[in-house]
N, C-alpha and C positions, 0 to 999 in steps of 0.2 A: 534482366536483372542488373543492368548497368546504371539505373536511375538513382544515384546517391544523392541525399539531400545535402545541400551546401549551405553553410558549413555543416560538418558532422564531427563528433567527438572520436578521439582515438579508440575508445572502448567499443564504440559502435562499428567502426571500420575493421577492427580486429576480429570482432565477433562475426561479422558479415563474411570475412575471408574463411573463418573456421567453417561457417555453414556451406560455403561454396566448395571447400575441400571435402566436406561430408558427402556432397553430391556425388563425388567421384569415387570415394574410398570406403564408404561405410555399408552397413547392412541395409536391407530394404526399409526396415522401420525407421532407422536414423535418416535415411534419404528423404523419407516422407516427411519426417519432423523438420528436416533442414529446408525442405521446399516450402512448407507451410510457413515457417518463421521468415523466410525470405520474401514471401508474399506479404506477410504482416509488415515487414520493414518498408514497404511501399508507402505506408501511412505514417511513417516516422518523420518528425520535423525537429528542428533545433533553433532555439532563439537564445540570445545572450541575455541572462538575467543576473544582476548583481555581479556583472563582469565575467561570468561562467556560462559556458554553453549548457543549456538545459534541453534534455530530450522530452518530447511529448508525442504521444501517439493519438491521432485524430481520425476518427472514422465516423461516417454518417450515411444514413439513407437519403434519398431525395426528399425534400421538404420535411425535415425532422419535426418532431412534436415537441421537442425541447432538448436540453443539453444536460448531461450528467458528467460531472468531474469526479474522477476516481483517484483516490489518495492511497498509496501503499502503506505498508506498515514498517515496523522496525526490521532492519536487515533484509529488506524485500526490495522489488522493482516493479515496474509497471506490468510485466507479463504475468504476475499473480492475478491479474484481472481478464486475461485474454479470453476465457471462456464466457465470462460474464458480459463482456464487451459484445460478443457474438449475439448473445440473447437480447441485449438491450438495443443494439442496431436493428435486430429482426422485428422488434416491438416499435420501431420508429424513432428511437432516439439517437441523437448524436452523443458520442462518447469522447472524452478527452481524458487520457491516463498519462501521468507524467512521472518522471524520475526526479526524486529530490537531489540535490547536489550531493556527491559522494555515494550515490546509489545508481544502480543500473547503467544506463548510457549517458547519463549527465556527468560532467566533468567533477573531479575532486576539488576541494577548496584548499589551495596552498596555505591559506591562512587558518585552516581548521576551525571554521565558524559553523558548528553543527548543533546550534541550540534551537529549541522551538520557535523562539522569536525570529531567528535567522531564516528558518524554513518558511514561517508565516510571511515575512517580508519578500522572500522570493516568490511565494505563491501569489501575493498581491500584484507583483510586477508582472509575473507570467500572464495572469488573468487579463490585465490591462494590455500587454503587448499582443495577445492574440484576440482580444475583443470579446471575451466571453460575458454574456449578460443573461439574466433570468436563469440561473443555473441551479441544479440540484447537486448535492455533494454525497458521495458514498465513500467512507474511509474505514480502514482496517487497522486494528491494534494500536500502534503509535500514530497513525494517520489522524484520528480525532483530535489529538493534542494540537496539531498544526491547524486543523479546520477551525477549532475553538478559538485559537489565538487570532486567526485570520478574521473571522466574523465579529470578534469583539473589538478589533483594533483598526480595521480599514473599511472604508466605504464599499458597499458590496450590494449585489442583487440576488443573493442566495435565497431560494425559496424554501427549502427543506434539506435535511441532512439525515443520513442513515449511518450509524456507527456499529461496526461489527467487532465482537470480542474486545470490548472496552468497558472499564468500570472503575470503581473506587476501591483501590487496594488499601488494606490496613498497612500502617507504617509506623516505625518508631526509630529511635536513634540507632539501635543495633541493626535492624533491617537496612536502614539507609546506608550504613557503612559496609555491611556484608554482602548485600545483593549485587552491587556493581562488580565487586571482585569475583563473585561466583559466575555471573553472567558473562563477564569479560573472558574468564578462563574457558568456559564451555564454547562461546560462539566466536570469540576473538582470537583464542589460541588453539584449542583443541580441534574445533570444527573446521577452521580455515586451513588447517594442515592436511586435511583430507584430500586425497586425489580420486577417490572413487565414491560414487553416489550412494552405495548400499549402506555403509555405517551411518551416514546422515539420515537416510531414510528410516532405517531401524530406530535411531533415536527419536525421530518425529513421530513414528507410528507408535511408539511406546508411551511417549510423554505428551505429545501435542495433538495427535490426530485420533479420531475415533473410526475413521474410514480409510479403507485402502485407497490409494491415489494412482491414477493413470500414469505410466511410465513417463510420458511427456511431461506431466506436471511434477513428477519427482525431479526431473532434471531442471525444470524451471525454478524450483525451490533451491536445488543445488547450486545453480548459477549465481544465485543472489549472494552467496558467501564470497565468491571471487570478485564480484562487481563492487561490493560495498567497501569503502574506505575504513580501514580499522580505527581510525580517529573518530569517524562518525558513530561507530558502534560504541566506542568508549565514552564519548561525550553524551550521547542520548541515553545510555544506560545510567550514567551518573545522574542525569537530569530527572528521568522519570521516576528514579527511586529516592530523590532528594526530598527532605521534609518540607522544603518550601513549595515544591510542586504539589505535594500531597495536600498542603494546606490551601493553596489557591485554587485547586481543581474544582471544589464545589462552587466557588464564586464565578469561575469561568463558565460553568454550566448554567447557573442561575441567571446570568447576564445575557443569555441568548433567549430571544423571543420567538425564534423559528421552531417549527415542529421538528423534534429530533426523535428518531425511532432507534431505540437501543436493542441490539440483537445479540443474544448470548447462545453459546453451544451448551446443552445440558451436561456434556462430558468435559467441558473446559476446566482443567485443573489449574491453569495459569490465571484466567480471569473468569471466576466462577459466575454462575447466574445470580447468586446473591449479591456479589460485588457489582454486577452490571445493574441489578435492580436498585441498589442504593443510589447510584448516580442518576438513574432514570427518575427516582423520586425527588431528586433536587431540581430537576428541569421544569421551567415554566410551562412548557408544552411538550412533555416527554411521553412516549409510549414504550412498551417493553414486549419483546417476543423471545421465547427460549425454543431453540430448534433442537428436536430430539435427536439422539444418536449423532452428535457433532461435537468435536473438539475445539481446539483454538484456531484451526486453520480452515474456516469456512470457505474462503475463496477458492481453495484447491480441493477440499473434501467434497463440497456440495455446491458447485457453481451455479447449477441450474436453480437450486433453492434460493441462494443468495440474490440471483437476478430477479426472481419472482418477488422477493421481499422488497427489493429496491423498486420495482415497477408498481407494486401495490401502494407504497408509501407515496411515490411520485403521483399516481393517480388521484389520490385523496388530498393532494396538496397543490394541485395545479390550477 
């Protein structure tokens, strides 16, 4: 367990030390979880992008059939994909899942540049730095904003994209002013003060999820809160609820000539299937799928279903 990537972020090193401590002091279940995550860390890498260390997880079988880039959502990190990664690797695909700056194990930005355009610029540099070509993208929640900005503004070899729990939300001047304050209070003030996972899980189970989630994935979701910079939550919340973003989103989608598969959860009260369908109908080459008995957190609720959807879309666009 001594093979640390060089360089690595302080957040990565601190988390690794916590896992090593759990191997010695925790319950059997927690020790198994710690052992599993320490093994995952063997595939962690760091690259300097935009002057900041960015973490990415890169795993692949021998002679991969293709590459899938996984983009996490708002207030999330790469680990939300860990079960999907396992399925995609087993099907013969290389996967690269990274942490946006201010999230997960990537460094926080001391200049607090957390807008969609900043994330897309970082993504372009990351892809060039590690030499990804002919890739497919799967993105969740906020991630599609970054993917759309990237493919519209940078030279790329993206073959197809799958967007989970992403759509066209109605907006007006009142919503654009009230929503950021509400979301910041819930996620940036109230939730971040929690020191126990249970209240966070109860909130997610009542509001965001339609399925019970494994204990490991509950803790994966809970860790997101501590890793994410509060400024990143504040800025991205303001931007995605801004009237300008609502206005330009249709054009961002219409400008993409790639096949985009829009996936909704039929029980998603945040991004309803109707809102997802609206955006799909704007796409030049868009398809739509509604997953039964699923809320807003498909990557944790139904990871095998999510992986199967990605694989089906890739196979039809390879």
